[in-house]
C-alpha positions, 0 to 999 in steps of 0.5 A, a space after each residue: 462433151 458427148 453428154 451435152 450432145 446427147 442432152 441436146 439431141 433428146 431435147 430436140 426430139 422432145 420438142 419435135 414430138 410436142 410440136 407434132 402432138 399439137 398439130 395432130 389436135 388441130 382439125 383439118 379443113 374438111 373436119 372444120 367444114 363438116 363441123 360448120 355444116 353440121 351446125 348449120 344443118 340444125 334440125 333438118 332430118 332425112 333427105 332434106 339434111 342429106 341434100 343440105 350437107 351435100 351442098 354445104 360440103 361441096 361449096 367452095 371456100 368461103 370469102 373472108 366476109 363469109 368467114 367473118 360472119 360465120 366466126 362471129 356467129 360461132 363466137 356468139 353461140 359460145 358466149 366468148 368475150 375479150 381476149 378469149 374471143 380475140 383468140 377464137 376469132 383469130 384461129 377461126 378466120 385462119 382455118 
């Protein structure tokens, strides 16, 4: 009986660690925003880029329509299609 409890406890611990590791791989909202702003900044340099990034990063969260537009653009750039595109769009619109 003690053996079964020990195995169950180890299994739960391993499950918790794997869930935590999966969460750590997801970028935070700020990291996602930084990625998006960097892509949108494109070839801007110097003061122009600095001003753009300041405005972009301080912007309020996008509306659902704005998110959809941004996610569609990113999916197109990655040339995603079918199930892969659906999965990407789902995660993009949630984040």
